[in-house]
Phi, psi and omega in degrees: 000133178298147182299322181292326176291317178305315184297319182296316179293326175296318181295315177302316182300311183298320180289328179285336184279079186296327179270002177057039182272345180092005173211169179248135168280172173307314184294316179298321177294313179301318181293322182293318180295317180296317180295336178264006175095000180283149175290139185230049181294137187308299183295316181297313182294324175301314178299316184292320177298321178295317177299319182275345177279080188303321182267000176070018183270011181061031180216142178248125178282167174301318179296319178296320179300315183295317180300314182296314181294329176293339182268349179286128179304146182300324179299328179292315177297320178294319177295323176300318178296319179297315181298319180295317181298317180298312184298320179295322179287332183283076189300320181270003174056038179263003178084009177210162181249132175269182185296325179295320179288326174294316178300320181297325177300312182291326176296317181297337179261018182054037174246113178266123179251145176288160175308318180297315179299316178299312180298322179297314182295314182299313178299325179291319181283326188277081185294328180270002175054042179271352187085359181224150180254116176278170183297323182295318178298314179304309179299315181295321178299305182289327173297322179294318179299326185263355182068035183247141175255111179267003181302324185277352186282349174290339182285168175297154180243036177263000000 
């Protein structure tokens, strides 16, 4: 694991460790992963928690967490980051982005678009022509831009 990734995961761990006990409970891990955009399906996450809890004490230490995060495929981390970006951009929390929310994403990236440029981009992303960008449309567009295939990230990462 790259040193920069390790430092990020250590920060995540410390932030997730709400009671500052030095380990994460299942609930703390689930909440932290969800906040970072990771899928947190019950059975899958419970199985993974059990797998990474090497000593079986129902707690994950920092070392166990770092090992687990190092085993997660890169595409899964990237999809989580995209999910987090989408959820942050979805200001009204309706599960889709309107043109104003899309424009705000570009402004946050210090990219100012003309109305014509913005409409062109939205039309390119909006495959169902609903006038709104759903998560799947958002993910497919940005995955294509980054040359990443997220199709395999739905599977277990153990």
